[in-house]
KOLGU-742422 format. One record per residue (C-alpha): residue number from 1; residue in three letters; z, x, y. Coordinates in nm, 2 decimals. Each point is the difference from the previous one (the first is absolute). Example, Ala and Ser with C-alpha at 12.3 -4.5 7.8 and 13.67 -1.06 7.14 Angstrom:
<nodes>
  nr rest     pz     px     py
   1  ALA   0.78   1.23  -0.45
   2  SER  -0.07   0.14   0.34
</nodes>
This chain:
<nodes>
  nr rest     pz     px     py
   1  MET   0.00   0.00   0.00
   2  SER  -0.08   0.12   0.35
   3  SER   0.28   0.11   0.23
   4  ILE   0.11  -0.23   0.27
   5  SER  -0.14   0.24   0.27
   6  GLN  -0.34  -0.01  -0.17
   7  ILE   0.02  -0.38  -0.02
   8  ALA   0.10  -0.02   0.37
   9  ASP  -0.29   0.22   0.09
  10  THR  -0.24  -0.26  -0.14
  11  VAL   0.11  -0.25   0.26
  12  LYS  -0.24   0.02   0.30
  13  ALA   0.01  -0.16   0.34
  14  GLY  -0.31  -0.15   0.16
  15  PRO  -0.26  -0.14  -0.25
  16  GLY  -0.03  -0.38  -0.03
  17  ALA   0.14  -0.08   0.35
  18  SER  -0.34  -0.06   0.16
  19  LYS  -0.07  -0.31  -0.21
  20  VAL   0.33  -0.15   0.10
  21  THR  -0.05   0.07   0.37
  22  MET  -0.36  -0.14  -0.02
  23  VAL   0.12  -0.32  -0.17
  24  ALA   0.29  -0.02   0.25
  25  GLY  -0.24   0.04   0.30
  26  ALA  -0.22  -0.28  -0.13
  27  MET   0.30  -0.23  -0.05
  28  ILE   0.13   0.08   0.36
  29  ILE  -0.34  -0.09   0.15
  30  LEU  -0.04  -0.31  -0.21
  31  GLY   0.36  -0.11   0.06
  32  ALA  -0.03   0.05   0.38
  33  ILE  -0.32  -0.21   0.01
  34  LEU   0.16  -0.28  -0.20
  35  SER   0.32   0.02   0.20
  36  PHE  -0.19  -0.03   0.32
  37  ALA  -0.19  -0.30  -0.13
  38  GLY   0.33  -0.16  -0.11
  39  PHE   0.16   0.07   0.34
  40  LYS  -0.30  -0.17   0.18
  41  SER  -0.04  -0.28  -0.26
  42  ASP   0.09  -0.35   0.11
  43  ALA   0.10  -0.08  -0.36
  44  ALA   0.28   0.26   0.03
  45  GLY   0.17  -0.19   0.28
  46  ASP   0.30   0.14   0.18
  47  THR   0.19   0.11  -0.32
  48  GLY  -0.27   0.05  -0.26
  49  PHE  -0.09   0.35   0.08
  50  ALA   0.36   0.10   0.04
  51  ILE   0.07  -0.13  -0.35
  52  SER  -0.30   0.19  -0.14
  53  TRP   0.14   0.31   0.16
  54  LEU   0.34  -0.07  -0.15
  55  TRP  -0.16  -0.03  -0.34
  56  GLY  -0.16   0.35   0.02
  57  MET   0.30   0.16   0.16
  58  SER   0.25  -0.14  -0.25
  59  PHE  -0.21   0.12  -0.30
  60  ILE  -0.01   0.35   0.14
  61  PHE   0.37  -0.01   0.08
  62  ILE   0.09  -0.12  -0.34
  63  SER  -0.23   0.25  -0.18
  64  CYS   0.14   0.30   0.20
  65  MET   0.35  -0.12  -0.05
  66  GLY  -0.05  -0.01  -0.38
  67  CYS  -0.11   0.37   0.01
  68  PHE   0.29   0.08   0.24
  69  PHE   0.24  -0.14  -0.26
  70  PHE  -0.15   0.20  -0.28
  71  VAL   0.04   0.33   0.18
  72  VAL   0.36  -0.07   0.12
  73  LEU   0.10  -0.12  -0.35
  74  HIS  -0.15   0.31  -0.15
  75  HIS   0.21   0.22   0.22
  76  ILE   0.32  -0.20  -0.04
  77  THR  -0.01   0.00  -0.38
  78  GLY  -0.14   0.36  -0.03
  79  ALA  -0.27  -0.14  -0.23
  80  VAL  -0.21   0.26  -0.19
  81  TRP  -0.29  -0.20  -0.14
  82  SER  -0.12  -0.12   0.35
  83  VAL  -0.02   0.35   0.16
  84  VAL  -0.37   0.05  -0.09
  85  ILE  -0.11  -0.33   0.15
  86  ARG   0.24   0.00   0.30
  87  ARG  -0.27   0.11   0.25
  88  ILE  -0.19  -0.32  -0.06
  89  PRO   0.27  -0.24   0.14
  90  GLU   0.06   0.26   0.28
  91  LEU  -0.36  -0.05   0.10
  92  PHE   0.06  -0.36   0.07
  93  MET   0.36   0.01   0.14
  94  LYS  -0.13   0.23   0.27
  95  GLN  -0.24  -0.27   0.11
  96  MET   0.29  -0.20   0.15
  97  TRP  -0.15   0.09   0.34
  98  VAL  -0.28  -0.24  -0.07
  99  VAL   0.26  -0.28  -0.04
 100  PHE   0.15   0.09   0.33
 101  ILE  -0.33  -0.02   0.18
 102  LEU  -0.08  -0.33  -0.16
 103  PHE   0.34  -0.13   0.10
 104  MET  -0.04   0.10   0.36
 105  MET  -0.33  -0.19   0.01
 106  TYR   0.15  -0.29  -0.19
 107  ILE   0.26  -0.05   0.28
 108  VAL  -0.29  -0.08   0.23
 109  PHE  -0.19  -0.22  -0.25
 110  SER   0.30  -0.20  -0.11
 111  THR   0.06  -0.12   0.36
 112  TYR  -0.37  -0.05   0.09
 113  GLY  -0.02  -0.35   0.15
 114  THR   0.35  -0.03   0.14
 115  ASP   0.00  -0.38  -0.04
 116  HIS  -0.03   0.04  -0.38
 117  PRO   0.16   0.32  -0.12
 118  LEU  -0.02   0.10  -0.36
 119  TYR   0.38  -0.03  -0.04
 120  HIS   0.14  -0.34   0.08
 121  TRP   0.34   0.15   0.09
 122  ILE  -0.15   0.18   0.30
 123  HIS   0.00  -0.32   0.19
 124  PRO   0.24  -0.23  -0.20
 125  PRO   0.04  -0.37   0.08
 126  ALA   0.31  -0.08   0.19
 127  ASP   0.14  -0.23  -0.27
 128  ASP  -0.06   0.23  -0.30
 129  ALA   0.36   0.09  -0.12
 130  ILE  -0.12   0.23  -0.28
 131  LEU  -0.20   0.22   0.23
 132  GLU   0.27   0.00   0.26
 133  ALA   0.25   0.12  -0.26
 134  LYS  -0.25   0.28  -0.10
 135  ALA  -0.08   0.10   0.36
 136  GLY   0.23   0.31  -0.02
 137  TRP  -0.24   0.14  -0.26
 138  LEU  -0.33  -0.18   0.06
 139  ASN  -0.08   0.11   0.36
 140  TRP  -0.30   0.19   0.11
 141  LYS   0.18   0.31   0.14
 142  SER   0.20   0.06  -0.32
 143  PHE  -0.31  -0.06  -0.21
 144  ILE  -0.19   0.28   0.18
 145  LEU   0.30   0.23   0.00
 146  ARG   0.06  -0.04  -0.37
 147  GLY  -0.36   0.06  -0.08
 148  ILE  -0.04   0.31   0.21
 149  GLY   0.34   0.14  -0.10
 150  GLY  -0.05  -0.06  -0.37
 151  LEU  -0.35   0.14  -0.01
 152  PHE   0.11   0.31   0.20
 153  ALA   0.28   0.06  -0.25
 154  LEU  -0.24  -0.04  -0.29
 155  MET  -0.26   0.23   0.16
 156  ALA   0.26   0.27   0.07
 157  PHE   0.12  -0.01  -0.36
 158  ALA  -0.36   0.00  -0.14
 159  PHE  -0.11   0.30   0.21
 160  LYS   0.31   0.19  -0.09
 161  PHE  -0.04  -0.06  -0.38
 162  VAL  -0.37   0.07   0.00
 163  GLY   0.02   0.30   0.23
 164  SER   0.27   0.16  -0.20
 165  SER  -0.18  -0.06  -0.33
 166  VAL  -0.32   0.15   0.13
 167  ASP   0.18   0.30   0.15
 168  GLN   0.17   0.05  -0.34
 169  ASP  -0.33   0.08  -0.16
 170  ASN  -0.02   0.32   0.20
 171  LYS   0.36   0.10  -0.09
 172  ARG   0.00  -0.06  -0.37
 173  PRO   0.24  -0.05  -0.15
 174  CYS   0.23  -0.12   0.28
 175  VAL   0.32  -0.16  -0.13
 176  GLN   0.15  -0.04   0.35
 177  THR  -0.28  -0.23   0.11
 178  THR   0.05  -0.22  -0.31
 179  LEU   0.37  -0.03   0.05
 180  GLY  -0.05  -0.07   0.37
 181  LEU  -0.24  -0.29  -0.07
 182  ARG   0.24  -0.13  -0.26
 183  LYS   0.28  -0.02   0.27
 184  LEU  -0.25  -0.15   0.25
 185  SER  -0.09  -0.27  -0.25
 186  LEU   0.35  -0.13   0.01
 187  TRP  -0.07  -0.11   0.36
 188  ALA  -0.36  -0.10  -0.06
 189  MET   0.08  -0.25  -0.28
 190  PRO   0.23  -0.22   0.22
 191  CYS  -0.26   0.02   0.28
 192  PHE  -0.27  -0.12  -0.24
 193  ALA   0.22  -0.29  -0.12
 194  LEU   0.08  -0.12   0.35
 195  CYS  -0.36   0.04   0.13
 196  ILE  -0.18  -0.17  -0.28
 197  THR   0.24  -0.29   0.01
 198  PHE   0.03  -0.06   0.37
 199  LEU  -0.36   0.08   0.09
 200  GLY  -0.12  -0.22  -0.28
 201  ILE   0.22  -0.28   0.12
 202  ASP  -0.11   0.05   0.36
 203  TRP  -0.37   0.03  -0.05
 204  ILE  -0.06  -0.25  -0.28
 205  LYS   0.30  -0.22  -0.08
 206  SER   0.06  -0.09   0.37
 207  LEU  -0.34  -0.17   0.01
 208  GLU   0.20  -0.29  -0.15
 209  PRO   0.34   0.05   0.17
 210  HIS   0.15  -0.33  -0.13
 211  TRP  -0.03   0.12  -0.36
 212  PHE   0.29   0.16  -0.17
 213  SER   0.00   0.26  -0.28
 214  THR   0.25   0.28  -0.08
 215  MET  -0.24   0.16  -0.25
 216  TYR  -0.30   0.06   0.23
 217  GLY   0.07   0.37   0.06
 218  VAL   0.03   0.07  -0.37
 219  TYR  -0.33  -0.19  -0.06
 220  ILE  -0.18   0.23   0.25
 221  PHE   0.16   0.30  -0.15
 222  GLY  -0.11  -0.09  -0.35
 223  GLY  -0.36  -0.05   0.11
 224  ALA   0.01   0.33   0.20
 225  VAL   0.12   0.21  -0.29
 226  VAL  -0.25  -0.13  -0.26
 227  THR  -0.28   0.03   0.26
 228  GLY   0.10   0.36   0.08
 229  MET   0.02   0.09  -0.37
 230  SER  -0.35  -0.15  -0.05
 231  ILE  -0.14   0.20   0.29
 232  ILE   0.16   0.32  -0.14
 233  ALA  -0.15  -0.06  -0.34
 234  LEU  -0.34  -0.08   0.14
 235  VAL  -0.03   0.31   0.22
 236  THR   0.16   0.23  -0.26
 237  ILE  -0.25  -0.10  -0.27
 238  TRP  -0.29   0.04   0.25
 239  LEU   0.12   0.35   0.12
 240  ARG   0.06   0.11  -0.36
 241  SER  -0.35  -0.10  -0.09
 242  THR  -0.15   0.21   0.28
 243  GLY   0.21   0.30  -0.09
 244  ARG   0.20   0.00   0.32
 245  MET   0.33  -0.01  -0.19
 246  GLY  -0.07   0.32  -0.20
 247  ASP  -0.05   0.04  -0.38
 248  ASN   0.22  -0.20  -0.24
 249  ILE   0.28  -0.05   0.26
 250  VAL   0.01  -0.38   0.00
 251  THR   0.03  -0.11  -0.37
 252  GLY   0.01  -0.33  -0.19
 253  ASP   0.38   0.02   0.02
 254  HIS  -0.01   0.00   0.38
 255  LEU  -0.24  -0.29   0.00
 256  TYR   0.23  -0.19  -0.24
 257  SER   0.29   0.04   0.24
 258  LEU  -0.21  -0.14   0.28
 259  GLY  -0.12  -0.29  -0.22
 260  ALA   0.36  -0.07  -0.09
 261  TYR   0.10  -0.02   0.36
 262  MET  -0.30  -0.24   0.07
 263  PHE   0.10  -0.22  -0.29
 264  ALA   0.37   0.00   0.09
 265  PHE  -0.05  -0.09   0.36
 266  THR  -0.26  -0.27  -0.09
 267  VAL   0.28  -0.16  -0.20
 268  PHE   0.25   0.06   0.28
 269  TRP  -0.23  -0.16   0.26
 270  THR  -0.05  -0.30  -0.23
 271  TYR   0.37  -0.04  -0.06
 272  ILE   0.08   0.00   0.38
 273  ALA  -0.29  -0.24   0.07
 274  PHE   0.11  -0.24  -0.27
 275  SER   0.36   0.02   0.09
 276  GLN  -0.08  -0.09   0.36
 277  PHE  -0.22  -0.29  -0.10
 278  MET   0.25  -0.13  -0.27
 279  LEU   0.30   0.00   0.24
 280  ILE  -0.20  -0.18   0.27
 281  TRP  -0.14  -0.25  -0.25
 282  TYR   0.34  -0.07  -0.15
 283  GLY   0.17  -0.03   0.33
 284  ASN  -0.27  -0.22   0.14
 285  ILE   0.11   0.05   0.37
 286  SER  -0.27  -0.10   0.25
 287  GLU   0.05   0.32   0.21
 288  GLU  -0.09   0.21  -0.31
 289  THR  -0.25  -0.21  -0.19
 290  ILE  -0.24  -0.02   0.30
 291  TYR  -0.10   0.36  -0.08
 292  TYR  -0.14  -0.09  -0.34
 293  GLN  -0.13  -0.34   0.11
 294  MET  -0.22   0.18   0.26
 295  ARG  -0.14   0.20  -0.29
 296  GLY  -0.09  -0.30  -0.22
 297  TRP   0.31  -0.05  -0.21
 298  ALA   0.10  -0.36   0.03
 299  MET   0.37   0.04  -0.11
 300  GLY   0.01  -0.32  -0.21
 301  SER  -0.27  -0.19   0.19
 302  LYS  -0.35  -0.07  -0.13
 303  ASP  -0.16   0.08   0.34
 304  THR  -0.10   0.37  -0.04
 305  ASN  -0.22   0.21   0.23
 306  GLN  -0.25   0.09  -0.27
 307  GLY  -0.14   0.30   0.18
 308  TRP   0.33   0.18   0.06
 309  TYR   0.13  -0.12  -0.34
 310  CYS  -0.29   0.17  -0.18
 311  LEU   0.06   0.32   0.20
 312  THR   0.37  -0.01  -0.08
 313  CYS  -0.08  -0.03  -0.37
 314  GLY  -0.26   0.27   0.03
 315  LEU   0.25   0.24   0.16
 316  VAL   0.22  -0.03  -0.31
 317  ILE  -0.29   0.09  -0.22
 318  ILE  -0.12   0.30   0.21
 319  ARG   0.34   0.14   0.09
 320  PHE   0.18  -0.06  -0.34
 321  ILE  -0.19  -0.12  -0.30
 322  ILE  -0.30   0.23   0.01
 323  PRO   0.18   0.33   0.09
 324  PHE   0.29  -0.09  -0.24
 325  LEU  -0.23  -0.04  -0.30
 326  MET  -0.22   0.30   0.10
 327  LEU   0.30   0.24   0.02
 328  LEU   0.21  -0.14  -0.28
 329  SER  -0.09   0.26  -0.26
 330  ARG   0.08   0.37   0.00
 331  LYS  -0.36   0.09  -0.06
 332  ALA  -0.11  -0.20   0.30
 333  LYS   0.24   0.18   0.23
 334  MET  -0.16   0.34  -0.09
 335  SER  -0.36  -0.12   0.03
 336  PRO  -0.16   0.10   0.34
 337  LYS  -0.25  -0.29  -0.03
 338  VAL   0.27  -0.26  -0.05
 339  LEU   0.22   0.14   0.27
 340  VAL  -0.29   0.01   0.25
 341  THR  -0.09  -0.36  -0.08
 342  ALA   0.36  -0.12   0.01
 343  ALA   0.06   0.19   0.33
 344  ILE  -0.30  -0.17   0.17
 345  ILE   0.11  -0.34  -0.12
 346  ILE   0.36   0.06   0.13
 347  ILE  -0.12   0.13   0.34
 348  PHE  -0.23  -0.30   0.03
 349  GLY   0.29  -0.23  -0.10
 350  GLN   0.21   0.15   0.28
 351  ILE  -0.28  -0.08   0.25
 352  VAL  -0.01  -0.35  -0.13
 353  ASP   0.38  -0.03   0.01
 354  ILE   0.01   0.09   0.37
 355  TYR  -0.28  -0.25   0.07
 356  TRP   0.21  -0.26  -0.19
 357  MET   0.31   0.08   0.21
 358  ILE  -0.16  -0.02   0.34
 359  MET  -0.33  -0.20   0.00
 360  PRO   0.14  -0.35  -0.05
 361  ASN   0.09   0.03   0.37
 362  LEU  -0.37   0.04   0.08
 363  PHE  -0.16  -0.22  -0.27
 364  PRO   0.25  -0.27  -0.09
 365  GLU  -0.25  -0.22  -0.18
 366  SER  -0.15   0.25  -0.24
 367  PRO  -0.05   0.38  -0.04
 368  GLN  -0.30   0.13   0.19
 369  LEU  -0.16   0.35   0.04
 370  PRO  -0.24   0.03   0.29
 371  ILE  -0.16   0.34   0.02
 372  TRP   0.18   0.09   0.33
 373  LEU   0.33  -0.04  -0.17
 374  LEU  -0.06   0.32  -0.20
 375  GLY  -0.06   0.22   0.31
 376  PRO   0.35   0.13   0.06
 377  MET   0.06   0.05  -0.38
 378  VAL  -0.31   0.21  -0.03
 379  LEU   0.07   0.19   0.33
 380  ALA   0.36   0.07  -0.10
 381  THR  -0.09   0.12  -0.35
 382  GLY  -0.27   0.22   0.15
 383  LEU   0.24   0.17   0.24
 384  VAL   0.24   0.07  -0.29
 385  LEU  -0.28   0.14  -0.22
 386  PHE  -0.12   0.22   0.29
 387  GLY   0.35   0.15   0.03
 388  VAL   0.02   0.05  -0.37
 389  GLY  -0.34   0.16  -0.01
 390  LYS   0.09   0.25   0.27
 391  MET   0.32   0.10  -0.19
 392  ILE  -0.20   0.03  -0.33
 393  ALA  -0.23   0.24   0.18
 394  LYS   0.28   0.23   0.12
 395  GLU   0.27  -0.01  -0.27
 396  LYS   0.04   0.05  -0.37
 397  MET   0.06  -0.32  -0.20
 398  VAL   0.27   0.15  -0.21
 399  PRO   0.33   0.13   0.15
 400  VAL  -0.02   0.34  -0.17
 401  GLY   0.29   0.14   0.20
 402  ASP   0.26  -0.24  -0.14
 403  PRO   0.25   0.18  -0.22
 404  LEU  -0.03  -0.29  -0.25
 405  PHE  -0.38   0.03  -0.02
 406  GLU   0.00   0.20  -0.33
 407  LYS   0.23  -0.25  -0.17
 408  SER  -0.21  -0.29   0.13
 409  VAL  -0.32   0.16  -0.14
 410  ASN   0.17   0.03  -0.34
 411  PHE   0.15  -0.35   0.01
 412  HIS  -0.02  -0.19  -0.32
 413  LEU   0.15  -0.34  -0.09
</nodes>
């Protein structure tokens, strides 16, 4: 077997990045054109374009947060198996700057047309006791401050983790860097928990401020982690196939561990989603059931909104049944083809899930997908891929300077 130094020398920086940046550039141009068309479209109305922007921004935020969680969890636990693939989630956690830019623009779009702002609580009715009681939290100044403060904190942690990891490649092996990042992760994890909960509630849940749920933050968390794991699996398999991750560094055992995470958090997301629905259905309180009624679930009545009901049932199939069955066996978790297919389905399911959470406010009668609605989603994804492509061009895709690199290469189940 080749020595670790010889294996590390097979990891090259540069090749393969041009394709990513070309695709990203095309997506940015297309997304900008569609976004401009949506902004000018009469069909978008005062809030339609803002909701479409929220759709794209939320998907990128949730995806980057899933990768952020993976990196921080890796350092807290001192995991060995994940060292060889750690650079992949680092690629995406560093793109938190894209979310910050999207959020600053969203502040403008969500108040466009001051008579009909996106969030009802910005100008609450005088006789609304619920919104009056929530005014201490749901007010425009604190909304902006929480968003800016939370994203700044996340960006600071992301740049520190990624910068230290990249610098470590030139100081190999550097135990002090690893220990420092482990200590830092003890602060980063609470920051992650607070930001994904409060920003998810602020940006998405507060579209329906009269609805109550104590499980919403965990629901967002479950979706973020399984999406992040799917992105990591997808990019890892692609980079491995191009030779960007060296020779025989990422093995079937590493892929199995990724597949196990995807499977576990698919089940976890389903458990949280069902628990939330079951408790609301069982309690049958009007302030809570309205959320599922808007999405086609009649809660005992025969009058269903067929369009949203079908999408709700389809979400269960896409986000649980298909990936659960695909990743159930050990052999499937080690198969690159199965993992790629399952990852694409899970990522698509996350996009549909965010649509399901926010679009009944724009299309209460039935789900719709006008072409302009995709503009911000395509634009935001293109910006992230552009940043990822630039990093792929500059850095090695395996953290060869980590003192646990050798153990990770030799990892076996």
